[in-house]
A tleap script that builds the chain and sets N, CA, C and O, in Angstrom:
source leaprc.protein.ff14SB
mol = sequence {
  NPRO PRO GLY SER LEU SER PRO MET HIE ARG
  THR VAL SER LEU ASP TYR GLY VAL VAL LEU
  GLU GLY GLU ILE ASP LEU VAL LEU ASP SER
  GLY GLU VAL ARG ARG MET LYS ARG GLY ASP
  VAL SER VAL GLN ARG GLY THR ASN HIE ALA
  TRP LYS ASN VAL SER GLU THR GLY TRP ALA
  ARG MET LEU TYR VAL LEU GLN GLU SER HIE
  PRO LEU GLU VAL GLY GLY LYS VAL LEU LYS
  GLU ASP TYR GLY GLU GLY MET GLY ASP VAL
  LYS PRO SER GLY CASN
}
set mol.1.N position { 0.821 -1.211 0.000 }
set mol.1.CA position { 0.000 0.000 0.000 }
set mol.1.C position { 0.860 1.270 0.000 }
set mol.1.O position { 2.028 1.219 0.388 }
set mol.2.N position { 0.314 2.377 -0.419 }
set mol.2.CA position { 1.064 3.633 -0.432 }
set mol.2.C position { 1.674 3.954 0.933 }
set mol.2.O position { 1.002 3.849 1.960 }
set mol.3.N position { 2.953 4.344 0.938 }
set mol.3.CA position { 3.639 4.762 2.151 }
set mol.3.C position { 3.967 3.666 3.142 }
set mol.3.O position { 4.463 3.957 4.230 }
set mol.4.N position { 3.707 2.423 2.800 }
set mol.4.CA position { 3.899 1.343 3.778 }
set mol.4.C position { 5.363 0.929 3.897 }
set mol.4.O position { 6.150 1.062 2.960 }
set mol.5.N position { 5.698 0.424 5.082 }
set mol.5.CA position { 7.031 -0.093 5.381 }
set mol.5.C position { 6.866 -1.489 5.957 }
set mol.5.O position { 6.130 -1.680 6.925 }
set mol.6.N position { 7.548 -2.470 5.365 }
set mol.6.CA position { 7.476 -3.837 5.894 }
set mol.6.C position { 8.286 -3.921 7.183 }
set mol.6.O position { 9.122 -3.055 7.439 }
set mol.7.N position { 8.054 -4.945 7.996 }
set mol.7.CA position { 8.934 -5.177 9.148 }
set mol.7.C position { 10.340 -5.543 8.654 }
set mol.7.O position { 10.497 -6.098 7.566 }
set mol.8.N position { 11.345 -5.231 9.455 }
set mol.8.CA position { 12.707 -5.670 9.166 }
set mol.8.C position { 12.702 -7.191 9.291 }
set mol.8.O position { 12.216 -7.726 10.287 }
set mol.9.N position { 13.238 -7.896 8.287 }
set mol.9.CA position { 13.181 -9.354 8.281 }
set mol.9.C position { 14.355 -9.935 7.500 }
set mol.9.O position { 15.079 -9.216 6.811 }
set mol.10.N position { 14.530 -11.258 7.623 }
set mol.10.CA position { 15.613 -11.946 6.911 }
set mol.10.C position { 15.125 -13.326 6.504 }
set mol.10.O position { 14.422 -13.993 7.263 }
set mol.11.N position { 15.499 -13.750 5.309 }
set mol.11.CA position { 15.294 -15.127 4.876 }
set mol.11.C position { 16.671 -15.752 4.684 }
set mol.11.O position { 17.667 -15.040 4.561 }
set mol.12.N position { 16.728 -17.065 4.660 }
set mol.12.CA position { 18.014 -17.734 4.451 }
set mol.12.C position { 18.123 -18.287 3.035 }
set mol.12.O position { 19.074 -18.995 2.705 }
set mol.13.N position { 17.153 -17.960 2.217 }
set mol.13.CA position { 17.173 -18.369 0.810 }
set mol.13.C position { 17.947 -17.329 -0.005 }
set mol.13.O position { 18.317 -16.276 0.513 }
set mol.14.N position { 18.181 -17.629 -1.260 }
set mol.14.CA position { 18.738 -16.669 -2.203 }
set mol.14.C position { 17.541 -15.968 -2.833 }
set mol.14.O position { 16.734 -16.604 -3.511 }
set mol.15.N position { 17.424 -14.663 -2.614 }
set mol.15.CA position { 16.221 -13.922 -2.996 }
set mol.15.C position { 16.493 -12.925 -4.116 }
set mol.15.O position { 17.481 -12.191 -4.097 }
set mol.16.N position { 15.584 -12.920 -5.097 }
set mol.16.CA position { 15.599 -11.931 -6.168 }
set mol.16.C position { 14.324 -11.113 -6.030 }
set mol.16.O position { 13.233 -11.677 -5.944 }
set mol.17.N position { 14.446 -9.804 -6.009 }
set mol.17.CA position { 13.274 -8.931 -5.974 }
set mol.17.C position { 13.306 -8.011 -7.174 }
set mol.17.O position { 14.316 -7.352 -7.423 }
set mol.18.N position { 12.210 -7.956 -7.925 }
set mol.18.CA position { 12.127 -7.127 -9.132 }
set mol.18.C position { 10.992 -6.124 -8.947 }
set mol.18.O position { 9.867 -6.510 -8.630 }
set mol.19.N position { 11.283 -4.841 -9.144 }
set mol.19.CA position { 10.244 -3.822 -9.058 }
set mol.19.C position { 9.447 -3.841 -10.357 }
set mol.19.O position { 10.002 -3.649 -11.439 }
set mol.20.N position { 8.144 -4.074 -10.241 }
set mol.20.CA position { 7.263 -4.100 -11.408 }
set mol.20.C position { 6.588 -2.754 -11.637 }
set mol.20.O position { 6.405 -2.337 -12.780 }
set mol.21.N position { 6.217 -2.072 -10.556 }
set mol.21.CA position { 5.549 -0.766 -10.632 }
set mol.21.C position { 5.982 0.082 -9.452 }
set mol.21.O position { 6.214 -0.441 -8.362 }
set mol.22.N position { 6.094 1.382 -9.660 }
set mol.22.CA position { 6.372 2.312 -8.573 }
set mol.22.C position { 7.840 2.370 -8.202 }
set mol.22.O position { 8.711 1.916 -8.944 }
set mol.23.N position { 8.093 2.948 -7.020 }
set mol.23.CA position { 9.442 3.057 -6.474 }
set mol.23.C position { 9.444 2.498 -5.059 }
set mol.23.O position { 8.528 2.740 -4.273 }
set mol.24.N position { 10.490 1.748 -4.756 }
set mol.24.CA position { 10.622 1.053 -3.474 }
set mol.24.C position { 11.996 1.368 -2.894 }
set mol.24.O position { 12.994 1.382 -3.616 }
set mol.25.N position { 12.043 1.620 -1.593 }
set mol.25.CA position { 13.329 1.705 -0.908 }
set mol.25.C position { 13.631 0.354 -0.281 }
set mol.25.O position { 12.803 -0.211 0.432 }
set mol.26.N position { 14.822 -0.155 -0.554 }
set mol.26.CA position { 15.347 -1.330 0.136 }
set mol.26.C position { 16.129 -0.784 1.323 }
set mol.26.O position { 17.135 -0.100 1.138 }
set mol.27.N position { 15.680 -1.078 2.534 }
set mol.27.CA position { 16.269 -0.545 3.760 }
set mol.27.C position { 17.015 -1.670 4.469 }
set mol.27.O position { 16.420 -2.692 4.812 }
set mol.28.N position { 18.312 -1.488 4.689 }
set mol.28.CA position { 19.121 -2.492 5.383 }
set mol.28.C position { 19.261 -2.129 6.855 }
set mol.28.O position { 19.116 -0.964 7.225 }
set mol.29.N position { 19.542 -3.123 7.700 }
set mol.29.CA position { 19.663 -2.849 9.133 }
set mol.29.C position { 20.876 -1.988 9.466 }
set mol.29.O position { 20.992 -1.499 10.590 }
set mol.30.N position { 21.774 -1.796 8.517 }
set mol.30.CA position { 22.920 -0.900 8.700 }
set mol.30.C position { 22.510 0.561 8.564 }
set mol.30.O position { 23.284 1.463 8.883 }
set mol.31.N position { 21.273 0.792 8.082 }
set mol.31.CA position { 20.800 2.148 7.825 }
set mol.31.C position { 20.919 2.540 6.358 }
set mol.31.O position { 20.383 3.565 5.937 }
set mol.32.N position { 21.624 1.722 5.581 }
set mol.32.CA position { 21.771 2.001 4.153 }
set mol.32.C position { 20.425 1.828 3.454 }
set mol.32.O position { 19.675 0.898 3.749 }
set mol.33.N position { 20.129 2.741 2.519 }
set mol.33.CA position { 18.874 2.705 1.766 }
set mol.33.C position { 19.199 2.772 0.281 }
set mol.33.O position { 19.999 3.602 -0.152 }
set mol.34.N position { 18.576 1.896 -0.493 }
set mol.34.CA position { 18.725 1.894 -1.954 }
set mol.34.C position { 17.367 2.129 -2.584 }
set mol.34.O position { 16.434 1.362 -2.349 }
set mol.35.N position { 17.243 3.175 -3.378 }
set mol.35.CA position { 15.998 3.458 -4.101 }
set mol.35.C position { 15.951 2.575 -5.343 }
set mol.35.O position { 16.894 2.550 -6.134 }
set mol.36.N position { 14.856 1.857 -5.504 }
set mol.36.CA position { 14.681 0.963 -6.646 }
set mol.36.C position { 13.482 1.415 -7.458 }
set mol.36.O position { 12.431 1.745 -6.909 }
set mol.37.N position { 13.653 1.425 -8.778 }
set mol.37.CA position { 12.592 1.839 -9.694 }
set mol.37.C position { 12.206 0.675 -10.597 }
set mol.37.O position { 12.851 -0.373 -10.595 }
set mol.38.N position { 11.152 0.875 -11.361 }
set mol.38.CA position { 10.646 -0.170 -12.255 }
set mol.38.C position { 11.781 -0.817 -13.051 }
set mol.38.O position { 12.571 -0.132 -13.700 }
set mol.39.N position { 11.846 -2.153 -12.987 }
set mol.39.CA position { 12.875 -2.907 -13.703 }
set mol.39.C position { 14.124 -3.181 -12.886 }
set mol.39.O position { 14.933 -4.024 -13.272 }
set mol.40.N position { 14.304 -2.487 -11.760 }
set mol.40.CA position { 15.476 -2.733 -10.918 }
set mol.40.C position { 15.337 -4.072 -10.195 }
set mol.40.O position { 14.233 -4.519 -9.881 }
set mol.41.N position { 16.491 -4.701 -9.939 }
set mol.41.CA position { 16.532 -6.018 -9.306 }
set mol.41.C position { 17.457 -5.959 -8.096 }
set mol.41.O position { 18.526 -5.351 -8.154 }
set mol.42.N position { 17.046 -6.589 -7.007 }
set mol.42.CA position { 17.946 -6.776 -5.868 }
set mol.42.C position { 18.166 -8.277 -5.698 }
set mol.42.O position { 17.257 -9.080 -5.907 }
set mol.43.N position { 19.376 -8.635 -5.320 }
set mol.43.CA position { 19.710 -10.028 -5.035 }
set mol.43.C position { 20.270 -10.038 -3.617 }
set mol.43.O position { 21.221 -9.321 -3.309 }
set mol.44.N position { 19.666 -10.863 -2.755 }
set mol.44.CA position { 20.068 -10.881 -1.351 }
set mol.44.C position { 20.177 -12.312 -0.839 }
set mol.44.O position { 19.520 -13.231 -1.329 }
set mol.45.N position { 21.023 -12.458 0.154 }
set mol.45.CA position { 21.096 -13.740 0.862 }
set mol.45.C position { 21.484 -13.468 2.304 }
set mol.45.O position { 22.609 -13.051 2.581 }
set mol.46.N position { 20.567 -13.700 3.214 }
set mol.46.CA position { 20.849 -13.562 4.636 }
set mol.46.C position { 20.933 -12.135 5.140 }
set mol.46.O position { 21.432 -11.909 6.243 }
set mol.47.N position { 20.459 -11.160 4.365 }
set mol.47.CA position { 20.507 -9.772 4.823 }
set mol.47.C position { 19.221 -9.419 5.560 }
set mol.47.O position { 18.128 -9.809 5.149 }
set mol.48.N position { 19.365 -8.676 6.653 }
set mol.48.CA position { 18.216 -8.177 7.388 }
set mol.48.C position { 17.775 -6.893 6.685 }
set mol.48.O position { 18.561 -5.956 6.544 }
set mol.49.N position { 16.525 -6.855 6.248 }
set mol.49.CA position { 16.084 -5.747 5.405 }
set mol.49.C position { 14.588 -5.487 5.560 }
set mol.49.O position { 13.852 -6.290 6.132 }
set mol.50.N position { 14.166 -4.342 5.034 }
set mol.50.CA position { 12.748 -3.982 4.971 }
set mol.50.C position { 12.507 -3.334 3.612 }
set mol.50.O position { 13.443 -2.905 2.936 }
set mol.51.N position { 11.233 -3.271 3.225 }
set mol.51.CA position { 10.834 -2.634 1.968 }
set mol.51.C position { 9.905 -1.471 2.285 }
set mol.51.O position { 9.012 -1.604 3.122 }
set mol.52.N position { 10.104 -0.324 1.621 }
set mol.52.CA position { 9.228 0.828 1.828 }
set mol.52.C position { 8.738 1.348 0.488 }
set mol.52.O position { 9.531 1.629 -0.411 }
set mol.53.N position { 7.418 1.472 0.363 }
set mol.53.CA position { 6.825 2.125 -0.807 }
set mol.53.C position { 6.986 3.622 -0.585 }
set mol.53.O position { 6.407 4.169 0.353 }
set mol.54.N position { 7.756 4.289 -1.425 }
set mol.54.CA position { 8.066 5.701 -1.201 }
set mol.54.C position { 6.928 6.635 -1.597 }
set mol.54.O position { 6.947 7.810 -1.230 }
set mol.55.N position { 5.949 6.146 -2.329 }
set mol.55.CA position { 4.810 6.973 -2.725 }
set mol.55.C position { 3.773 7.008 -1.608 }
set mol.55.O position { 3.481 5.986 -0.987 }
set mol.56.N position { 3.222 8.185 -1.359 }
set mol.56.CA position { 2.142 8.321 -0.378 }
set mol.56.C position { 0.775 8.138 -1.024 }
set mol.56.O position { -0.238 8.076 -0.326 }
set mol.57.N position { 0.737 8.050 -2.365 }
set mol.57.CA position { -0.556 7.949 -3.057 }
set mol.57.C position { -0.686 6.723 -3.955 }
set mol.57.O position { -1.796 6.244 -4.182 }
set mol.58.N position { 0.427 6.211 -4.467 }
set mol.58.CA position { 0.357 5.106 -5.426 }
set mol.58.C position { 0.876 3.797 -4.871 }
set mol.58.O position { 1.734 3.769 -3.989 }
set mol.59.N position { 0.340 2.718 -5.403 }
set mol.59.CA position { 0.797 1.384 -5.034 }
set mol.59.C position { 2.104 1.076 -5.751 }
set mol.59.O position { 2.359 1.581 -6.844 }
set mol.60.N position { 2.917 0.252 -5.133 }
set mol.60.CA position { 4.121 -0.293 -5.761 }
set mol.60.C position { 3.952 -1.808 -5.792 }
set mol.60.O position { 3.319 -2.393 -4.913 }
set mol.61.N position { 4.524 -2.430 -6.810 }
set mol.61.CA position { 4.408 -3.887 -6.932 }
set mol.61.C position { 5.792 -4.474 -7.197 }
set mol.61.O position { 6.588 -3.939 -7.970 }
set mol.62.N position { 6.044 -5.601 -6.521 }
set mol.62.CA position { 7.307 -6.306 -6.704 }
set mol.62.C position { 7.039 -7.780 -6.924 }
set mol.62.O position { 6.013 -8.317 -6.506 }
set mol.63.N position { 7.980 -8.418 -7.588 }
set mol.63.CA position { 7.963 -9.865 -7.786 }
set mol.63.C position { 9.172 -10.413 -7.034 }
set mol.63.O position { 10.287 -9.916 -7.190 }
set mol.64.N position { 8.943 -11.437 -6.219 }
set mol.64.CA position { 10.030 -12.048 -5.463 }
set mol.64.C position { 10.193 -13.502 -5.874 }
set mol.64.O position { 9.212 -14.224 -6.052 }
set mol.65.N position { 11.434 -13.919 -6.021 }
set mol.65.CA position { 11.763 -15.324 -6.249 }
set mol.65.C position { 12.714 -15.721 -5.130 }
set mol.65.O position { 13.794 -15.148 -4.992 }
set mol.66.N position { 12.310 -16.705 -4.330 }
set mol.66.CA position { 13.139 -17.201 -3.237 }
set mol.66.C position { 13.607 -18.600 -3.589 }
set mol.66.O position { 12.802 -19.521 -3.727 }
set mol.67.N position { 14.912 -18.751 -3.733 }
set mol.67.CA position { 15.491 -20.031 -4.126 }
set mol.67.C position { 16.171 -20.666 -2.919 }
set mol.67.O position { 16.996 -20.038 -2.256 }
set mol.68.N position { 15.817 -21.907 -2.646 }
set mol.68.CA position { 16.429 -22.619 -1.527 }
set mol.68.C position { 17.947 -22.662 -1.709 }
set mol.68.O position { 18.448 -22.795 -2.826 }
set mol.69.N position { 18.659 -22.549 -0.605 }
set mol.69.CA position { 20.119 -22.583 -0.675 }
set mol.69.C position { 20.675 -23.271 0.571 }
set mol.69.O position { 19.955 -23.492 1.544 }
set mol.70.N position { 21.950 -23.600 0.528 }
set mol.70.CA position { 22.617 -24.229 1.664 }
set mol.70.C position { 22.679 -23.247 2.825 }
set mol.70.O position { 22.650 -22.036 2.606 }
set mol.71.N position { 22.763 -23.748 4.065 }
set mol.71.CA position { 22.839 -22.856 5.226 }
set mol.71.C position { 23.975 -21.850 5.090 }
set mol.71.O position { 25.035 -22.150 4.541 }
set mol.72.N position { 23.725 -20.653 5.603 }
set mol.72.CA position { 24.701 -19.567 5.550 }
set mol.72.C position { 25.282 -19.367 6.941 }
set mol.72.O position { 24.546 -19.166 7.907 }
set mol.73.N position { 26.605 -19.422 7.040 }
set mol.73.CA position { 27.281 -19.266 8.321 }
set mol.73.C position { 28.031 -17.942 8.337 }
set mol.73.O position { 28.793 -17.633 7.421 }
set mol.74.N position { 27.800 -17.161 9.399 }
set mol.74.CA position { 28.473 -15.875 9.567 }
set mol.74.C position { 29.033 -15.818 10.980 }
set mol.74.O position { 28.292 -15.970 11.951 }
set mol.75.N position { 30.333 -15.601 11.098 }
set mol.75.CA position { 30.957 -15.517 12.415 }
set mol.75.C position { 30.814 -16.784 13.236 }
set mol.75.O position { 30.710 -16.728 14.462 }
set mol.76.N position { 30.808 -17.931 12.560 }
set mol.76.CA position { 30.697 -19.207 13.248 }
set mol.76.C position { 29.282 -19.595 13.640 }
set mol.76.O position { 29.081 -20.622 14.288 }
set mol.77.N position { 28.290 -18.783 13.255 }
set mol.77.CA position { 26.893 -19.083 13.573 }
set mol.77.C position { 26.090 -19.233 12.289 }
set mol.77.O position { 26.262 -18.469 11.339 }
set mol.78.N position { 25.208 -20.236 12.276 }
set mol.78.CA position { 24.326 -20.437 11.128 }
set mol.78.C position { 23.156 -19.469 11.256 }
set mol.78.O position { 22.472 -19.449 12.279 }
set mol.79.N position { 22.923 -18.662 10.213 }
set mol.79.CA position { 21.805 -17.722 10.227 }
set mol.79.C position { 20.490 -18.470 10.111 }
set mol.79.O position { 20.383 -19.452 9.376 }
set mol.80.N position { 19.504 -18.003 10.835 }
set mol.80.CA position { 18.148 -18.550 10.784 }
set mol.80.C position { 17.221 -17.496 10.199 }
set mol.80.O position { 17.552 -16.311 10.173 }
set mol.81.N position { 16.064 -17.934 9.733 }
set mol.81.CA position { 15.062 -17.000 9.242 }
set mol.81.C position { 14.594 -16.100 10.378 }
set mol.81.O position { 14.540 -16.515 11.536 }
set mol.82.N position { 14.261 -14.876 10.033 }
set mol.82.CA position { 13.696 -13.930 10.987 }
set mol.82.C position { 12.719 -13.078 10.199 }
set mol.82.O position { 13.125 -12.184 9.457 }
set mol.83.N position { 11.428 -13.352 10.358 }
set mol.83.CA position { 10.422 -12.637 9.576 }
set mol.83.C position { 10.013 -11.316 10.198 }
set mol.83.O position { 9.200 -10.597 9.619 }
set mol.84.N position { 10.547 -10.979 11.348 }
set mol.84.CA position { 10.281 -9.687 11.951 }
set mol.84.C position { 8.939 -9.622 12.650 }
set mol.84.O position { 8.094 -10.507 12.522 }
set mol.85.N position { 8.778 -8.552 13.383 }
set mol.85.CA position { 7.558 -8.324 14.150 }
set mol.85.C position { 6.382 -8.061 13.218 }
set mol.85.O position { 6.513 -7.350 12.221 }
set mol.86.N position { 5.253 -8.631 13.547 }
set mol.86.CA position { 4.048 -8.393 12.759 }
set mol.86.C position { 3.862 -9.343 11.596 }
set mol.86.O position { 2.917 -9.197 10.821 }
set mol.87.N position { 4.753 -10.321 11.463 }
set mol.87.CA position { 4.631 -11.267 10.360 }
set mol.87.C position { 4.460 -12.686 10.887 }
set mol.87.O position { 4.927 -13.645 10.273 }
set mol.88.N position { 3.784 -12.814 12.034 }
set mol.88.CA position { 3.590 -14.104 12.671 }
set mol.88.C position { 2.749 -15.075 11.868 }
set mol.88.O position { 2.791 -16.280 12.116 }
set mol.89.N position { 1.978 -14.566 10.898 }
set mol.89.CA position { 1.144 -15.451 10.086 }
set mol.89.C position { 1.906 -16.072 8.924 }
set mol.89.O position { 1.357 -16.905 8.203 }
set mol.90.N position { 3.176 -15.677 8.728 }
set mol.90.CA position { 4.002 -16.252 7.662 }
set mol.90.C position { 4.608 -17.547 8.183 }
set mol.90.O position { 5.299 -17.555 9.202 }
set mol.91.N position { 4.345 -18.633 7.480 }
set mol.91.CA position { 4.857 -19.933 7.911 }
set mol.91.C position { 6.345 -20.046 7.585 }
set mol.91.O position { 6.748 -19.758 6.458 }
set mol.92.N position { 7.172 -20.463 8.555 }
set mol.92.CA position { 8.602 -20.619 8.298 }
set mol.92.C position { 8.873 -21.797 7.369 }
set mol.92.O position { 8.072 -22.726 7.269 }
set mol.93.N position { 10.004 -21.739 6.701 }
set mol.93.CA position { 10.368 -22.810 5.779 }
set mol.93.C position { 10.989 -23.994 6.502 }
set mol.93.O position { 11.172 -25.061 5.916 }
set mol.94.N position { 11.313 -23.802 7.782 }
set mol.94.CA position { 11.984 -24.862 8.531 }
set mol.94.C position { 13.483 -24.664 8.574 }
set mol.94.O position { 14.200 -25.491 9.135 }
set mol.95.N position { 13.970 -23.578 7.990 }
set mol.95.CA position { 15.407 -23.268 7.985 }
set mol.95.C position { 15.734 -22.256 9.057 }
set mol.95.O position { 16.893 -21.870 9.208 }
savepdb mol mol.pdb
quit
C-alpha cells in the first residue's frame, strides 16, 4: 500500500526482488537505503532488510523469487530466518 514499510526481516534463501511498478526503498539494518525503480533487481542472501513504498498515493508492486540454498554461516553461527515483528502469520520454511 502507499507509504507502507514492511517489518525488518531476513530469509536464508537466495532472494531476487524485481520492481514491477512504482518506487521502493530497500532498507538495510545498517541504515543504508537503496531506491529501486521499475525494472530494478535486488539479489540478497541472509541480509536483514525492509521494503518501503516511497509513494504516499500510489501502489508499488514487486515480484520475489526465493530459491532454496545451503545454510549460511556468519561468524561461526548459522543464520536462521527472521520474519520480523508483525509477520507471525508467515509460515517458516523450517530453515
